[in-house]
N, C-alpha and C positions, 0 to 999 in steps of 0.2 A: 328659293327651296326646290329639294328634289324629291320624288316620291320615295326614295329608297330612306328617305330620313322620318317616314310615316311607320316603319318599321313591320313593313307588310312580306308576305311570303315570296320567297323567290322567283317560283313559278307565274304568281299574278304579278311582280314586276316587270317578268318577260314579257306578258301577255300588254301590261299596259305600253310598254316602250315598244313593240311590234305594232301596235295601233296609230304610233305618231304620239303620244302624249310625252310632253318634255316635263312638264311641271304642274303641280295641283292646282286646281283654281282655289280661290279663297275659302268656301266651302267646303272643297274636300279638306284642305290643309288643315280647318278647324273641326269639323265634324269626324273623320275616319280616326284619329287617336281618340278622341272620346267613346267612339263606339269600340272600336278595339277592346277598351278597357271594360266594355261590359255595360256602359251605363244608358238609360234611356237618352233619346234628345231630341228634341223639337228644332228643326232647322230650319230657316227663311231664307230664300234666295230667289233671283228673278229668273225667269223661264229661260232657259240655255245657259246655267251658271255650273251645269254638272252636277246637279244633285244627284242623278241615278249613280253615276260612281262613287257618290258619297256612302252610300249605302251597299252598292254590290261587293265593293272591295272588301271592307270590314266584315262582310256577312261569309264571303269566302274565304277570306284568312282565317277564320275560326273555324273549319270546315277543315282547311287544309291541313292546319295542324293539330285534329281531332281525328277520331277514329272513322273508317271509314262507316258509313250509316245502313243500316239494315234494309231491307229492298220490304216495302210496306205500304198501305195507303195512308200511313200518317206522316204527311211532311213537317220538317222541322224548321221551315221558312216559308211566311204566308205575306206576299207583297199585296195590296189591296189598290186598284186602279178604277178609275171612272170609267176607262174607256177601251176599247178594241185595238184602237190603235197605239195606244199607250202601255197595253201588256204586252203586245207585238215587240214594242220598241225596247221594253225594258228587260222582256228575256233573251233577247238578242244581246244585250249588254252582258248579262249573265253568262251566255255562252261563251262569249268572247272573252272573258277574263276568266274562265274555269278550265279554258285550255290545257291540260298536261298537269293539270294536279295533281297530287301524291295518288290520289283515289278518285274513278269518275264520279262527279256530282250532275245528277238529271234534274235539269230546269224545264217547266213548261210554262205556257200562258194558258189558259180558261177563259171563255169568253161567251156571249150569246150570239145569236145571229148565224149560228151553224148546228149539226146535227151534234146530239150529244154524246151518243153512244161510242164515239172514236174518243172521245175525251174519258170516257168511264172506263175504255179500256187501256187507254195509254197512262192514266193516272197511276197504274200501280209503280212502284220503285222512285216515284218522283220526289225528291231532297228540296227542291225550291217551289213553289208554286205562284204565280203571279196570275191574280184572277179578277173579275169584276164581280160586285156582289153578289149580282142577281143567279148566273151561273153557278157560282160558287155554294148556293145553296140548295140549287136544284140537284148537285151532286151529293151534298151532306145529307139531302131528304130522300135520293136513290141508293142510301150507306155506300157510294164511289169511293167517301174518304172520309176519314177521323180526322180532326183538328183539335183533338186533345191531348196532342204530343209537340204542337208548335211551341218552339222555343224563340222564336223571333217574329213579331208582327210589324210590317212596315204599312203606314200610310201615302202612297205617293198622291201629291195633288190633292194634299187632307183638306186643303180648304173648299174645292169642289165634290169631295167626298162628303162633305158635311153640311153641304149646302145646295145640293141637287136632288132632292126627293129620295136619298139614298138611307135617311136616318133609322126608319123601321129596320131594315137589312141590316144596317152596320151593327144596331144593336143585338142583333138575333146572331148575328156571327161572333159577336164579342162574348157572349155567354156562352157560345160553344170552345171558346177557346182556355187553358189554362191560366191559373190568376199568376204564375209565377212567370214571366216570359222578359226578354228585351222589347221594346219599342219603342220606333222609330218613325215620327213624322216629319214630313218634308211637304212646304208648302210655298208657292209664290208671294203668299202675300200673308199677314198677319191679321185674323179678324177674329170676331166676335164667338164663332162656333169652337175654333183652334183654342181660344184661350178656356173656353167651357170643355173642353175635352182633354185639354193638357192637364187639368186635376184630375179628371176621371182615370184617366188611361196612362198616364206617366207616372212614374215612380222616381221623386227626386230629379227631374230632368235635369241636363244641361241644354241651353239655348243659346242658339247660334244663329243670328241674323246677319245677315250681310247686307250692306247697305250699298244702291246704286252708287258707283263713283260718277262723278260730274262728266269726266271724259266718257264715260259708257251713255250719256242720258244725251249729251249733246250730237252723238251720232246718229240719234234717232231726230230725223226734221221732219217735225209736223207743219201739216196745210189743211186749211179747210175750206169747204165751199157753202154757200149757202143756196139750198138748191130748194124745188118743192117735188112732193113723191113722185110725181109724172114724168120730170125730167132728168131724174137720177139715172135711169138708164142710158139715153142720150148724150149726159156728161161724163158718166163711164166710158162708154165708146169713146168718144171725144178725146179725152183725156189719154187713153190707151194708143190710140191712134197717132195724135198729136207728139205724144212724148218716147213714140216708141217704144212703148215699156215691154218689158218680156219677166218672167215669173211675179206672176202678180197675186198675191193671196189677197181675197174679197169677202168681207165678213158680213154676213146677213144673218136676223135673227130666228131665221125659222128655216127647218126642212124644205118648204113648199117654197120659200121665199128664195131659197139657194138654186132650187132645181129651174125658176122662173128666169134670173137672172143668168144663170150659164147657157139654157137653152135660147134667150133671146143673144145674148153674147155668138153662140154658134151660130145662127142663123144669119149672123151679119158678119160673117167670115172669119169670126176671131177663134180659135185653137183652146175652148173652154169645157168644165166639166165641174160639177157640184160633189161633195163630199158631205154627208150626214149619217144620222143614223137611223133613216129608214131603207137605204141603200145595203144591198147584200154585201157581204164581206170581200167578195171577190171584185165588186166593183168599185169599192172603197179602197180596197189594195191597188186595184189599176189604176186608178186615179191618183193616187199618191207615187205611184211609181212612174207615170207618166210626167208628172208635174216635175219630178225629181229629174227627170231625164231633160226636159226641155221639149216635149214633145207635146205639154200643152201650156199656153202663154198665162191662161187663168185659170185659177183652181177657187171656188166659191164655196165657202166653209161655213159652219155654223160655232158656234164657242167651244161646245164640249168635246166635238171630235175635233179641234183645232188643238188637243192639247196631246194627241199623237202626234202632231204633224211638228219635226224639227230638222231646221236647216241651220248651217253653221252660215250662210252668206244670202239673205233673201233680200233684195233688193227694195221689194214696194208691198206694202200693204194698204188695202182703202176699206175703209168703214162704209158700206155702201147703207147701212141703218146704224145707230147708234146703240152700242150695248147698255143693259140696265142701269150696270153698278162700273164706278170708276175701276174699280179692282179689274174688272174684265177690258177694261178700255187698256189700261197697263198692259195685260197679258197678250193683248192682241197686237200695240204697235212695239211691242217688245220681241216679237217675232222677226222685225228686221232691225240694222243697225247690230251687229254682231259682228266680231271677230275681229272687232277695230275698222270694220268696214261700215262705212257711212249708209243709211237706209232712208226710206222715204214714206210716212205713214199720212194717207189722205183722209180727212173724213168729211161725210156729207153730213149736213144739217139744215134741219127744215128749221125754218122761223118759229114755230112751236117749241123746238127743241133748245132754244137759245139757253136757255137758264139753266137745264140740266147740264149742258157741253162746256158753260161757264163752270158748273162746280168740279167736272172732270179735271178741267186746266186747272183750276186750285187746287185739288187733291195732287196734282203732277207737279204743282210750282212751276208750270209752263205758260205761255202766252201765245195766240196766234192771231194774225192778221186775216181775217177772213175776206175770201172771193166772193162777190154776189155773181152770181152763174148768168143772172139775168144779163152781164154784159159782156158774155161770150159768145160768141156766133158758131152756133154748131145745130 
């Protein structure tokens, strides 16, 4: 199937071609026609499956065939995301696909951690706003933005938006929106929170769920090590050195731990840095760029921040600490084994976590032969 069959505006098709996309992914092929018709949609597909283009293309398609929007502080499209990194990633896709549309479309990402004043000034004339909930409400309370004319609402990474302490902010935002609008929810997993919001937020929605192909799952090689907390650092350094690993994404449960792991690696001669919500925007973007360019061998991240980290071919993921839920584990290991390229996901497990890890593997329908790190010489 080609993008031409999706009946997108010629300028959007031209942009898609120039970016090197040859054919739509399964979520794109199924979601775009539904959204072009104006239907509400709940889209479920794994991380890295092309969900962003699934909603960006139909949104721009509607604008391309419509009248040029009037300049105001009333955006027509609102995209809510859980992190600054994802906001930046999404706005770039909007800009790439809106090149040379019949009339200019202004898109903008707003997020906390930076001065609000430049955002207040720049937001005038924005047609498509990509926002984290907290900063959006800050701007609304300052009368810098009016959400009463929003025609399209998108919740990207909806499972995280509804499960990370955003509930109060999200409800406040929903009350500021007009009742009549098109709603698009996209997530990597289908959770109870999504089922609940589905009934409240979506009107007779189309549900598109893309199951993982066995081939894709098999591309992710899983391995695990039983290791005590005090031996995790030495084991990590041993694996990095012995296997000559490069471009390794390491997951920890907190920003404090991420800093500690990255600092210890750096002092032992590895090019490593951390990325988490407590770091400045500049520091986070620099760490990402250095990691993508190969300057960093290891990037240590937390779960929420990782939602804005997207790579086509990432060879290694290491779970330095187990996540709390099987869904977060799936998100983590799903960062590797993409684009028909094999990847390796390694997990450190303490003896006390054995039962929890078995639950995670059962949910994934996978099995791992664990290695006892006590048998290794490091």
